[in-house]
C-alpha positions in Angstrom: -26.2 -63.5 -0.7 -23.9 -66.1 0.9 -23.1 -67.6 -2.4 -22.2 -64.2 -3.9 -20.0 -63.5 -0.9 -18.3 -66.9 -1.2 -17.5 -66.4 -5.0 -16.3 -62.8 -4.2 -13.8 -64.0 -1.6 -12.6 -66.9 -3.8 -12.1 -64.6 -6.7 -10.4 -62.0 -4.5 -7.9 -64.5 -3.1 -7.3 -66.0 -6.5 -6.5 -62.6 -7.9 -4.1 -61.8 -5.1 -2.1 -64.9 -6.0 -1.6 -63.8 -9.6 2.1 -63.0 -10.4 1.2 -60.1 -12.7 -0.1 -58.3 -9.6 3.4 -58.0 -8.1 5.0 -56.9 -11.3 2.5 -54.0 -11.7 3.0 -53.1 -8.1 6.7 -52.8 -8.5 6.3 -50.8 -11.8 3.9 -48.4 -10.1 6.1 -47.9 -7.1 9.1 -47.2 -9.4 7.1 -44.6 -11.3 6.4 -42.8 -8.0 10.1 -43.0 -7.0 11.0 -41.6 -10.4 8.4 -38.8 -9.9 10.1 -37.7 -6.8 13.5 -37.5 -8.5 12.5 -36.1 -11.9 10.2 -33.4 -10.4 13.3 -31.5 -9.3 13.9 -30.7 -13.0 10.7 -28.6 -13.0 11.3 -26.3 -10.2 8.2 -24.2 -10.9 5.9 -27.2 -11.2 7.3 -29.7 -8.7 3.9 -30.3 -7.1 2.1 -30.7 -10.4 4.7 -33.1 -11.9 4.9 -35.2 -8.8 1.1 -35.6 -8.5 0.6 -36.2 -12.2 3.1 -39.1 -12.2 1.9 -40.5 -8.9 -1.8 -40.4 -9.8 -1.0 -41.9 -13.2 0.8 -44.8 -11.4 -2.3 -45.4 -9.2 -4.5 -45.5 -12.3 -2.1 -47.9 -14.0 -2.2 -50.2 -11.0 -6.0 -50.1 -11.0 -6.2 -50.9 -14.8 -4.3 -54.1 -14.0 -7.6 -55.6 -12.9 -9.7 -55.2 -16.0 -7.0 -55.8 -18.5 -5.3 -58.8 -16.8 -7.0 -60.2 -13.8 -10.6 -59.9 -14.9 -10.0 -61.8 -18.1 -8.1 -64.4 -16.1 -10.8 -64.8 -13.4 -13.8 -64.8 -15.7 -13.2 -65.2 -19.4 -10.7 -68.0 -18.8 -13.2 -69.8 -16.6 -15.7 -69.8 -19.4 -13.2 -70.6 -22.1 -11.7 -73.5 -20.2 -15.2 -74.5 -19.0 -14.1 -74.6 -15.4 -17.2 -72.7 -14.7 -19.1 -76.0 -14.8 -17.6 -77.1 -11.5 -18.9 -73.9 -9.9 -22.4 -73.8 -11.4 -22.9 -77.5 -10.7 -23.2 -76.5 -7.0 -26.1 -74.5 -5.6 -24.8 -71.3 -7.2 -26.9 -69.6 -9.9 -25.4 -67.8 -12.9 -26.4 -64.5 -11.5 -24.7 -65.2 -8.2 -21.6 -66.3 -10.1 -21.4 -63.1 -12.1 -22.1 -60.8 -9.2 -19.5 -62.7 -7.1 -16.9 -62.4 -9.8 -17.6 -58.7 -10.1 -17.4 -58.2 -6.3 -14.0 -59.9 -6.4 -12.8 -57.5 -9.1 -14.1 -54.5 -7.2 -12.2 -55.7 -4.0 -9.0 -56.3 -6.0 -9.2 -52.9 -7.6 -9.7 -51.2 -4.2 -6.9 -53.1 -2.6 -4.4 -52.2 -5.4 -5.4 -48.6 -5.6 -5.6 -48.2 -1.8 -2.1 -49.6 -1.4 -0.7 -47.3 -4.1 -2.5 -44.4 -2.5 -0.3 -45.0 0.6 2.7 -45.0 -1.8 1.5 -41.6 -3.1 1.5 -40.2 0.5 5.1 -41.6 0.9 6.2 -40.0 -2.5 4.8 -36.6 -1.5 6.5 -36.8 1.9 9.8 -37.7 0.1 9.4 -34.7 -2.2 8.8 -32.4 0.8 12.0 -33.7 2.3 14.0 -33.2 -0.9 12.6 -29.8 -1.9 11.4 -26.7 -0.1 8.1 -27.0 1.6 6.7 -23.9 -0.1 6.5 -25.7 -3.4 3.6 -27.7 -1.9 1.5 -24.9 -0.6 -1.2 -25.5 -3.2 -1.4 -29.2 -2.3 -5.0 -30.3 -1.5 -5.5 -33.7 0.0 -9.3 -33.7 -0.5 -8.6 -33.0 -4.2 -6.1 -35.9 -4.4 -8.4 -38.3 -2.7 -11.3 -37.2 -4.9 -9.2 -37.8 -8.0 -8.3 -41.3 -6.8 -11.9 -42.2 -5.9 -13.1 -41.0 -9.3 -10.4 -43.0 -11.0 -11.5 -46.0 -8.9 -15.1 -45.6 -10.0 -14.1 -45.4 -13.6 -12.2 -48.6 -13.4 -15.2 -50.3 -11.6 -17.2 -49.2 -14.7 -14.6 -50.8 -16.9 -14.7 -54.0 -14.8 -18.5 -54.2 -15.4 -17.7 -53.9 -19.2 -15.3 -56.8 -18.9 -18.0 -58.9 -17.3 -20.4 -57.9 -20.2 -17.9 -58.7 -22.9 -16.9 -62.0 -21.3 -20.5 -63.2 -21.3 -21.0 -62.2 -24.9 -17.9 -63.8 -26.4 -16.4 -67.3 -26.5 -12.8 -66.2 -26.4 -10.7 -64.5 -23.7 -8.6 -62.8 -26.5 -11.8 -61.3 -28.0 -12.9 -60.1 -24.5 -9.5 -58.5 -24.0 -9.7 -56.8 -27.4 -13.2 -55.5 -26.7 -12.1 -54.2 -23.3 -9.2 -52.4 -24.9 -11.5 -50.8 -27.5 -13.9 -49.8 -24.8 -11.1 -48.1 -22.9 -9.7 -46.3 -25.9 -13.2 -45.1 -27.0 -14.1 -44.1 -23.5 -10.9 -41.9 -23.2 -11.3 -40.2 -26.6 -14.9 -40.1 -27.8 -15.9 -37.0 -25.8 -13.0 -35.0 -27.3 -13.8 -36.3 -30.8 -17.5 -35.3 -30.5 -16.5 -31.9 -29.1 -14.0 -31.3 -31.9 -16.6 -32.3 -34.6 -19.2 -29.9 -33.0 -16.9 -27.0 -33.8 -17.9 -25.6 -37.2 -15.0 -24.9 -39.4 -15.5 -22.7 -42.5 -15.3 -24.7 -45.7 -15.5 -28.1 -43.9 -18.7 -30.0 -43.6 -19.1 -33.4 -41.9 -21.6 -36.0 -42.8 -24.7 -35.8 -40.6 -24.7 -39.6 -40.4 -21.2 -39.6 -39.1 -22.2 -37.0 -36.5 -25.1 -39.1 -35.3 -22.9 -42.2 -35.1 -20.3 -40.4 -33.0 -23.0 -39.1 -30.6 -24.5 -42.6 -30.4 -21.0 -44.0 -29.5 -20.7 -41.4 -26.8 -23.9 -42.6 -25.1 -23.3 -46.4 -25.7 -19.8 -46.6 -24.4 -18.7 -45.3 -21.0 -17.2 -41.8 -20.9 -14.1 -42.9 -19.0 -12.3 -39.6 -19.6 -14.9 -37.9 -17.2 -13.4 -39.9 -14.3 -9.9 -38.4 -14.9 -9.5 -35.6 -12.3 -5.7 -35.7 -12.2 -5.4 -32.1 -13.5 -7.7 -30.7 -10.9 -5.9 -32.5 -8.2 -2.5 -31.4 -9.5 -3.6 -27.8 -9.3 -5.2 -28.2 -5.9 -8.7 -27.7 -7.2 -11.7 -29.5 -5.7 -14.4 -30.5 -8.1 -17.8 -29.0 -7.2 -20.1 -31.3 -5.3 -22.8 -31.3 -8.0 -20.3 -32.6 -10.6 -19.1 -35.3 -8.3 -22.7 -36.3 -7.6 -23.5 -36.5 -11.3 -20.2 -38.4 -12.0 -21.0 -40.9 -9.2 -24.6 -41.4 -10.4 -23.4 -41.9 -14.0 -20.8 -44.4 -13.0 -23.1 -46.5 -10.7 -25.9 -46.3 -13.3 -23.7 -47.5 -16.2 -22.2 -50.3 -14.0 -25.7 -51.4 -13.0 -26.9 -51.4 -16.7 -23.8 -53.3 -17.9 -24.2 -56.0 -15.2 -27.9 -56.3 -15.8 -27.3 -56.9 -19.5 -24.5 -59.3 -18.7 -26.7 -61.3 -16.4 -29.5 -61.5 -19.0 -27.1 -62.7 -21.7 -25.4 -65.2 -19.4 -28.7 -66.7 -18.3 -29.5 -67.6 -21.9 -26.1 -68.6 -22.9 -25.4 -72.2 -23.8 -22.1 -73.1 -22.1 -22.0 -76.6 -23.6 
């Protein structure tokens, strides 16, 4: 446990020193400032537009970790073989992977937590610029729920990065697989739902339908963690749905990490 915590803290501090972090922070904060200004053009939907853009900025900030820092912290270690210096000490491969994952989770939480404070500032600024009655449908529990769901989805994606990094020998390939995972996770549910609708005169191959359903179960359904629309309309997701979403996210994360550990234990790093 001490080894896992040590690797977690080292990875966390290393990630905080990465220059890309500050660029994404500035970009996300600019989006929020832009949201406050542009929402005035939509006088009937000021709250919705402001929250949509602000929550999108929080999500973009969180996605910085799997698409940039995770590859830098893990795949680059394996590609450059700097992992040897770590594993040569009394640290097992399992502890190394879990420590790296813990560092990614902390980084994601720090980034999204900081940007959540920026969301509060953006909403306060919008209230000062526009009439307060525009924000009567604002629900802070719904906003926090949407941010936490987005955070859980990115944690799942971080687990996928760990898995792809242990399976491949190239950081570029790990990045590419992570990108495919994200795209599939955001679209596959809509594709399966669209194909399930029977259109007169149009028949789809049963094999293609089976493949699409298999992809839905193999890859994470990241679109399920997107609750921005509910938050924008001040709607709180039912507790049963949140419980199922949390169980699904934690279960998929556990499965991905377990598979990554099994692969990494057998991998020849020479």
